[in-house]
C-alpha positions as CSV (number, residue, x, y, z in Angstrom):
1,M,-15.9,10.5,-6.3
2,S,-16.4,6.9,-7.5
3,E,-14.6,3.9,-5.2
4,F,-12.3,3.2,-8.3
5,L,-10.9,6.7,-8.4
6,G,-11.4,7.7,-5.0
7,S,-9.1,4.1,-4.3
8,V,-6.9,5.2,-7.4
9,W,-6.3,9.0,-5.6
10,W,-5.8,8.0,-2.2
11,L,-3.1,5.1,-3.4
12,I,-1.3,7.7,-5.0
13,V,-1.4,10.0,-2.4
14,S,-0.6,7.6,0.3
15,L,2.6,6.1,-1.4
16,G,3.4,9.8,-2.5
17,V,3.7,10.8,1.3
18,L,5.4,7.4,2.8
19,V,7.7,7.5,-0.4
20,T,9.3,10.9,-0.2
21,F,9.6,10.6,3.6
22,H,11.9,7.5,3.0
23,E,13.7,8.6,0.4
24,F,14.0,11.8,2.0
25,G,15.5,10.3,5.3
26,H,17.9,8.6,2.5
27,Y,18.8,11.9,1.5
28,W,19.2,13.7,4.1
29,V,21.7,11.7,5.9
30,A,23.6,11.1,2.9
31,R,24.0,14.9,2.4
32,R,25.2,15.0,6.1
33,C,27.7,12.2,5.6
34,G,29.1,14.1,2.5
35,V,27.7,12.0,-0.3
36,K,26.7,13.5,-3.1
37,V,23.0,12.8,-4.7
38,L,22.6,12.9,-8.3
39,R,18.7,12.4,-8.4
40,F,15.9,12.5,-5.9
41,S,12.8,10.6,-7.7
42,I,9.3,10.0,-6.3
43,G,8.5,7.2,-9.0
44,F,10.0,5.4,-11.8
45,G,10.0,6.3,-15.4
46,R,9.6,8.9,-17.5
47,P,9.9,12.2,-15.6
48,L,6.6,14.5,-15.6
49,W,8.6,17.0,-13.5
50,S,12.3,18.0,-12.6
51,R,14.3,20.6,-11.7
52,R,18.1,20.8,-11.0
53,G,18.7,22.2,-6.9
54,R,21.5,24.2,-6.0
55,D,23.3,21.4,-5.1
56,G,23.5,19.8,-8.5
57,T,20.9,17.0,-7.5
58,V,17.9,16.3,-9.8
59,Y,14.5,16.3,-7.9
60,Q,11.6,14.9,-10.1
61,I,8.2,13.4,-10.1
62,A,8.1,9.9,-12.3
63,M,5.2,8.8,-14.4
64,L,4.8,5.5,-12.3
65,P,4.1,6.4,-8.5
66,L,4.7,3.2,-7.1
67,G,8.1,3.8,-5.2
68,G,10.6,6.1,-5.6
69,Y,14.9,6.5,-5.7
70,V,18.0,8.4,-4.6
71,K,20.3,8.1,-6.6
72,M,23.9,8.8,-5.5
73,L,27.3,9.4,-6.8
74,D,29.0,5.6,-6.5
75,E,32.5,4.5,-8.6
76,R,30.5,0.9,-9.5
77,E,28.0,2.8,-11.3
78,G,30.4,4.6,-14.0
79,A,33.2,7.2,-13.9
80,V,33.4,9.6,-11.3
81,P,35.8,12.8,-11.6
82,A,38.4,12.6,-9.3
83,E,37.3,16.3,-7.5
84,Q,34.1,14.5,-6.8
85,A,35.6,10.7,-5.8
86,A,35.7,11.7,-1.9
87,Q,31.7,12.6,-2.6
88,A,30.9,8.8,-4.0
89,F,29.1,6.6,-1.6
90,N,31.3,3.8,-2.3
91,R,34.2,5.8,-0.8
92,A,32.0,6.6,2.6
93,S,33.2,4.6,5.6
94,V,31.3,1.6,6.5
95,W,29.3,3.3,9.5
96,K,27.9,6.4,7.2
97,R,27.1,3.6,4.8
98,I,25.0,1.9,7.5
99,A,23.5,5.4,8.2
100,I,22.5,6.2,4.8
101,V,20.9,2.7,4.4
102,A,19.0,2.8,7.9
103,A,17.7,6.4,7.6
104,G,14.9,5.5,5.2
105,P,13.2,2.9,7.4
106,L,13.7,5.2,10.1
107,A,12.3,8.1,8.4
108,N,9.2,6.0,8.0
109,L,9.2,5.0,11.7
110,L,9.5,8.6,12.8
111,L,6.6,9.2,10.5
112,C,4.6,6.7,11.9
113,V,5.0,8.1,15.5
114,A,3.9,12.1,14.3
115,L,0.8,10.6,12.4
116,L,-0.3,8.3,15.6
117,W,0.6,11.9,17.4
118,A,-1.8,13.6,15.2
119,M,-4.3,11.1,15.2
120,F,-4.5,11.3,19.1
121,V,-4.9,14.9,19.0
122,I,-7.6,15.4,16.2
123,G,-9.4,12.4,18.2
124,R,-10.7,9.1,16.3
125,P,-14.4,8.4,16.3
126,D,-15.1,4.8,16.8
127,Y,-17.4,2.7,18.6
128,A,-17.6,1.6,22.5
129,P,-16.4,-2.1,23.1
130,V,-19.6,-3.6,24.0
131,V,-20.7,-6.8,23.3
132,G,-23.9,-7.4,21.4
133,Q,-24.7,-11.0,21.1
134,S,-22.5,-14.1,22.4
135,T,-22.8,-17.5,20.8
136,G,-20.4,-20.4,21.1
137,I,-17.1,-19.7,22.5
138,A,-17.8,-16.4,23.7
139,Q,-21.1,-17.3,25.4
140,A,-19.1,-20.6,26.8
141,S,-16.9,-18.4,28.2
142,G,-19.4,-16.5,30.1
143,L,-19.4,-13.3,27.4
144,Q,-23.3,-11.5,27.7
145,P,-24.9,-9.1,25.5
146,G,-24.0,-5.9,27.3
147,D,-20.5,-6.7,28.7
148,R,-18.1,-4.0,28.1
149,V,-14.5,-5.0,27.1
150,D,-12.0,-2.8,29.0
151,Q,-8.7,-4.5,28.6
152,V,-7.4,-7.8,26.7
153,G,-4.8,-9.6,28.1
154,N,-2.8,-6.5,29.2
155,R,-3.7,-4.1,26.2
156,A,-6.4,-1.2,27.5
157,T,-9.2,-1.6,24.8
158,P,-11.4,1.7,24.8
159,T,-13.2,1.2,21.8
160,W,-14.0,-1.7,19.8
161,S,-10.9,-1.6,17.1
162,E,-8.9,-2.0,20.0
163,V,-10.7,-5.1,20.9
164,H,-10.6,-6.5,17.4
165,Q,-6.6,-5.4,17.3
166,A,-5.6,-6.9,20.8
167,L,-7.7,-10.6,20.2
168,L,-6.2,-11.0,16.5
169,P,-2.7,-12.5,18.0
170,A,-4.5,-14.6,20.3
171,A,-7.1,-16.1,18.0
172,L,-4.2,-16.7,15.7
173,D,-2.3,-18.8,18.2
174,H,-5.3,-20.7,19.3
175,R,-4.2,-19.1,23.3
176,D,-6.7,-18.4,25.7
177,I,-7.0,-14.9,26.9
178,A,-8.4,-12.7,29.5
179,L,-11.1,-10.3,29.1
180,H,-11.5,-7.5,31.9
181,V,-15.3,-6.6,31.7
182,T,-18.0,-4.2,33.2
183,D,-21.1,-6.3,32.6
184,A,-24.5,-5.0,32.4
185,G,-24.5,-4.3,36.2
186,D,-21.9,-2.2,36.5
187,R,-19.8,-5.2,37.8
188,Q,-16.2,-5.6,37.1
189,V,-15.3,-9.3,36.3
190,V,-13.0,-11.3,34.5
191,R,-13.8,-13.6,32.0
192,D,-11.3,-16.3,30.1
193,L,-12.0,-16.3,26.3
194,R,-11.0,-19.8,25.5
195,L,-9.4,-19.1,22.1
196,S,-8.1,-22.8,22.2
197,Q,-11.3,-23.8,21.4
198,L,-11.3,-22.5,18.0
199,P,-11.5,-25.2,15.3
200,D,-8.0,-25.7,12.8
201,G,-9.0,-23.8,9.8
202,F,-11.3,-21.2,10.8
203,D,-11.5,-18.2,8.5
204,Q,-9.1,-16.1,10.1
205,R,-10.5,-12.8,8.4
206,R,-13.6,-13.6,9.9
207,F,-12.1,-14.6,13.8
208,I,-14.5,-12.3,15.4
209,Q,-17.4,-14.3,14.2
210,A,-15.5,-18.1,14.9
211,I,-15.6,-16.9,18.7
212,G,-19.4,-15.9,18.7
213,L,-18.7,-12.2,19.3
214,L,-20.9,-9.6,17.6
215,P,-20.4,-6.0,18.7
216,R,-23.5,-3.9,19.8
217,H,-22.7,-1.3,17.2
218,L,-23.6,-4.3,14.4
219,L,-26.6,-6.0,15.7
220,V,-29.6,-5.3,13.3
221,P,-32.7,-3.6,13.9
222,P,-35.7,-6.4,14.3
223,L,-37.1,-4.7,10.8
224,V,-38.7,-7.1,8.1
225,G,-37.5,-6.3,5.0
226,R,-38.8,-9.0,3.0
227,V,-41.3,-12.0,3.9
228,E,-40.4,-15.0,1.9
229,P,-43.2,-16.3,-0.5
230,D,-45.1,-19.4,1.1
231,S,-42.9,-19.1,4.1
232,A,-44.5,-19.4,7.5
233,A,-44.6,-15.7,7.6
234,W,-46.4,-14.9,4.6
235,G,-49.5,-13.3,4.5
236,I,-49.0,-12.9,8.3
237,L,-45.8,-10.3,8.8
238,A,-45.4,-7.2,6.8
239,E,-42.4,-5.5,5.5
240,G,-41.7,-2.7,8.2
241,D,-43.1,-4.6,10.9
242,R,-40.4,-4.1,14.1
243,V,-40.7,-7.6,16.2
244,T,-40.4,-7.1,19.7
245,A,-41.0,-10.4,21.3
246,V,-41.1,-14.2,20.3
247,D,-43.2,-16.5,22.1
248,G,-42.7,-14.0,25.0
249,S,-39.1,-13.8,24.9
250,P,-38.5,-9.9,24.4
251,V,-36.1,-9.2,20.8
252,R,-33.8,-6.5,20.6
253,A,-32.1,-7.3,17.4
254,F,-33.3,-9.5,14.4
255,E,-29.9,-11.5,15.6
256,D,-32.2,-12.7,18.5
257,I,-35.4,-13.9,16.0
258,G,-33.0,-16.9,14.9
259,P,-32.8,-18.8,18.0
260,L,-35.7,-18.1,19.5
261,V,-37.3,-19.8,16.4
262,Q,-35.2,-22.4,16.2
263,R,-36.1,-23.3,20.2
264,L,-39.9,-22.8,19.1
265,G,-39.7,-25.1,16.1
266,E,-38.0,-28.0,18.2
267,R,-40.8,-27.2,20.7
268,G,-43.6,-28.0,18.0
269,G,-46.6,-25.7,17.5
270,A,-47.9,-22.6,17.2
271,A,-46.5,-19.0,19.1
272,M,-47.4,-15.4,19.5
273,V,-45.1,-13.3,17.7
274,E,-45.5,-9.5,18.7
275,V,-44.7,-6.9,16.2
276,A,-45.2,-3.1,16.3
277,R,-46.8,-1.8,13.0
278,D,-48.1,1.7,12.0
279,G,-48.1,2.6,15.8
280,E,-50.0,-0.4,17.1
281,R,-48.9,-3.6,19.1
282,L,-49.9,-6.5,17.4
283,A,-49.7,-10.1,18.5
284,L,-49.9,-12.4,15.8
285,E,-50.1,-16.3,15.8
286,I,-47.1,-18.0,13.5
287,T,-46.2,-21.7,13.1
288,P,-42.2,-21.9,12.4
289,G,-41.8,-23.7,9.0
290,R,-38.6,-25.8,7.8
291,M,-36.2,-24.0,5.3
292,N,-33.2,-25.3,3.5
293,L,-29.8,-23.9,4.5
294,P,-28.0,-21.6,1.9
295,D,-25.2,-24.5,1.1
296,G,-28.3,-26.8,0.7
297,R,-26.7,-29.3,3.4
298,G,-29.7,-29.7,5.9
299,Q,-32.7,-27.9,7.0
300,Y,-33.3,-25.1,10.2
301,W,-36.7,-23.5,11.7
302,A,-37.7,-19.8,10.5
303,L,-40.5,-17.8,9.5
304,G,-38.6,-16.5,6.4
305,I,-38.2,-13.1,6.8
306,A,-35.5,-11.3,6.3
307,P,-34.1,-7.7,7.4
308,P,-34.0,-4.2,5.2
309,R,-30.7,-4.3,2.9
310,N,-28.3,-1.4,3.4
311,L,-29.4,0.0,6.7
312,P,-26.7,3.0,7.7
313,M,-24.3,2.3,10.4
314,P,-25.7,3.7,13.9
315,P,-23.3,7.0,15.1
316,K,-19.8,6.3,16.6
317,D,-20.3,6.4,20.8
318,A,-16.6,6.3,21.6
319,M,-13.7,8.5,20.9
320,Q,-9.5,8.3,21.4
321,R,-8.4,11.5,22.0
322,Y,-5.5,13.2,24.2
323,G,-4.0,16.4,24.5
324,V,-1.2,17.7,22.3
325,V,1.3,16.8,25.0
326,A,0.0,14.1,26.2
327,A,-0.5,12.2,22.6
328,A,3.5,12.0,22.3
329,P,3.7,9.1,24.7
330,V,0.6,7.3,23.7
331,A,1.8,7.8,20.3
332,V,5.2,6.1,21.0
333,R,4.1,3.4,22.9
334,E,1.2,2.7,20.0
335,V,4.2,2.5,17.5
336,G,6.0,0.2,19.8
337,H,3.0,-2.3,20.2
338,L,2.1,-1.8,16.3
339,T,5.8,-3.1,15.4
340,G,5.4,-6.1,18.0
341,Q,2.1,-7.3,16.2
342,L,3.5,-6.7,12.8
343,V,6.7,-8.4,13.2
344,G,4.6,-11.7,14.8
345,M,2.5,-11.6,12.3
346,I,5.6,-11.9,9.6
347,G,6.6,-14.9,12.2
348,R,3.4,-16.5,12.0
349,A,3.5,-16.5,8.2
350,F,6.7,-18.1,8.3
351,S,5.2,-20.6,10.6
352,G,2.0,-21.1,8.7
353,R,0.0,-20.1,11.5
354,V,-1.3,-17.1,8.9
355,A,-3.0,-17.8,5.8
356,L,-1.2,-17.2,2.8
357,E,-4.2,-15.1,1.4
358,N,-3.7,-12.6,4.7
359,T,-0.2,-11.9,4.8
360,V,0.8,-9.5,1.5
361,A,-1.3,-7.0,0.5
362,G,-1.2,-5.6,-2.9
363,P,-1.6,-2.6,-4.1
364,I,-5.6,-2.9,-5.2
365,T,-6.0,-3.8,-1.2
366,I,-4.1,-1.0,-0.3
367,A,-5.8,1.6,-2.4
368,R,-9.4,0.1,-1.2
369,A,-8.3,0.2,2.1
370,A,-6.9,3.9,2.4
371,N,-10.2,4.8,0.2
372,T,-12.3,3.2,3.3
373,Y,-10.4,4.6,5.8
374,A,-10.2,8.5,4.1
375,Q,-14.1,8.2,3.9
376,Q,-14.2,7.8,7.8
377,G,-12.4,11.6,8.2
378,A,-8.8,12.6,8.6
379,A,-8.2,10.5,11.9
380,W,-8.7,7.3,10.5
381,Y,-7.0,8.2,7.3
382,L,-3.9,9.2,9.6
383,T,-4.2,6.1,11.1
384,I,-3.8,3.9,8.1
385,L,-0.9,5.9,6.6
386,A,0.9,5.5,10.0
387,L,0.5,1.5,9.1
388,L,1.5,1.4,6.0
389,S,4.2,3.7,6.7
390,L,5.4,1.4,9.7
391,S,5.0,-1.6,7.4
392,L,7.4,0.3,4.9
393,A,10.0,0.7,7.3
394,I,9.7,-3.2,8.7
395,L,9.8,-5.0,5.1
396,N,12.8,-2.8,4.1
397,L,14.8,-3.8,7.0
398,L,14.3,-7.7,5.9
399,P,17.3,-8.9,5.4
400,I,16.8,-9.5,1.4
401,P,19.4,-8.2,-1.3
402,L,18.0,-5.1,-3.0
403,L,16.1,-3.9,0.2
404,D,17.6,-1.6,2.8
405,G,17.9,-4.8,5.1
406,G,19.7,-6.9,2.4
407,H,22.4,-3.8,2.0
408,L,22.4,-3.5,5.8
409,L,23.0,-7.4,5.8
410,Y,26.4,-6.5,3.7
411,Y,27.5,-3.9,5.7
412,L,27.3,-5.8,9.1
413,I,29.3,-8.9,7.2
414,E,32.1,-6.4,5.9
415,L,32.1,-5.3,9.6
416,V,32.7,-8.4,10.6
417,K,35.2,-9.8,7.8
418,G,37.1,-6.2,7.5
419,S,36.6,-5.8,4.0
420,P,33.4,-5.3,1.6
421,V,31.2,-8.4,0.4
422,S,33.0,-9.5,-2.8
423,E,31.4,-8.2,-6.3
424,R,30.3,-12.1,-7.1
425,T,28.7,-12.3,-3.7
426,M,26.6,-8.9,-4.2
427,V,25.5,-10.0,-8.0
428,A,24.5,-13.4,-6.5
429,G,22.3,-12.0,-3.7
430,Q,20.9,-9.3,-6.3
431,Y,19.5,-12.6,-8.2
432,V,18.2,-14.1,-5.0
433,G,16.5,-10.6,-4.1
434,L,14.7,-10.2,-7.7
435,A,13.6,-13.9,-7.1
436,L,12.2,-13.0,-3.9
437,L,10.6,-9.8,-4.2
438,A,8.8,-11.3,-7.7
439,S,7.7,-13.8,-5.4
440,L,6.4,-11.3,-2.6
441,M,4.9,-9.3,-5.5
442,G,3.2,-12.6,-7.3
443,L,1.9,-13.3,-3.8
444,A,0.5,-9.6,-3.6
445,F,-1.4,-9.4,-6.5
446,Y,-2.8,-13.3,-6.0
447,N,-4.3,-11.8,-2.4
448,D,-5.8,-8.8,-4.8
449,I,-7.3,-10.9,-7.2
450,L,-8.5,-13.4,-4.6
451,Q,-10.2,-10.5,-2.2
452,L,-11.8,-9.0,-5.7
453,V,-13.1,-12.3,-6.6
454,R,-14.3,-12.8,-3.1
């Protein structure tokens, strides 16, 4: 399946699951509160399939799979037979209306817990949280290649994904954070990662690189994939050579070559570059040359070699897995942690600490992410589905008219003042809600296009 078709498929599946659970929450509680449900729709537009249940509700799947709705009997939307008036939504008590509206986000929250529980039971393969290369801020903070990051702040980090997730808020806040590390000598130490030294305007999507951290699994083997014509290595090194040392310093990864060559060039003169070629070990004399930086704003010392393209990722060497019973409290704690992370990101977006292109994801970005996660196996797909379910719950609770949170705000005002919000106020709120939602959608599509251009 192509990436495009795969992305479309997983977007439809993901939205179908999330919307079904969300709307079922509204539907189930409405029925329990004695409110008549006229229509339960997954998707918008012309129905592709529908049937009428014994309770009179029309269940349907519509053409546009980008949402759904539950239509309830309501005197504000049309004439209601006198014998059914007691079943109208607007006749329900304010507490019942609050319960019905809140049930959608709550269903997504419960679904998030269930998905994470299933993910932990299945087991999510990942990479060990081991530092492969340390430069810049990370190196100045004492992190060394081979260090295993066991904890970031108060958060245990059994995998590199956990390290990435735990470091993001601190990086966005330019806040120093303690790393509990097991070094290459099996000693447990604490490193104070000085994220306050991150420059303003750093690329927030590549914050790990801005810190100067490269995980072990992203190290590139020191293989020569290409030799630039007329470069220092031209005619000396060959494609397929494995560089093992530069001027007597051992090379573990391709990333080690650049700094060693820089020091060699600054020192001046030739040096021996040791390589493995066709089962033989060779020591070849090379003098580094000057090459232009990609942006054309200067030069650097280089051999003129590049690694092979499209190298396969190494096998995953860590696993997050719990028993059926033990996974339940872990899933609940994880939902609490993720909720704090997402709410914090919303707060940073309003305060300007998060760039606009990193705030709201549109359908294209969601589709590509769902496809990417699905290709990594069931556990990873359950992870992205859980995150989307939680995001949908939180988004719907925002106090924006037309969203569940906007309706809850009206009902809370009704509780305080003792009477419903006026029709005029609700109409004005709908216009405000439409404007805000249109702005959010515009930002989401802008971010999608920006990512495609990048």
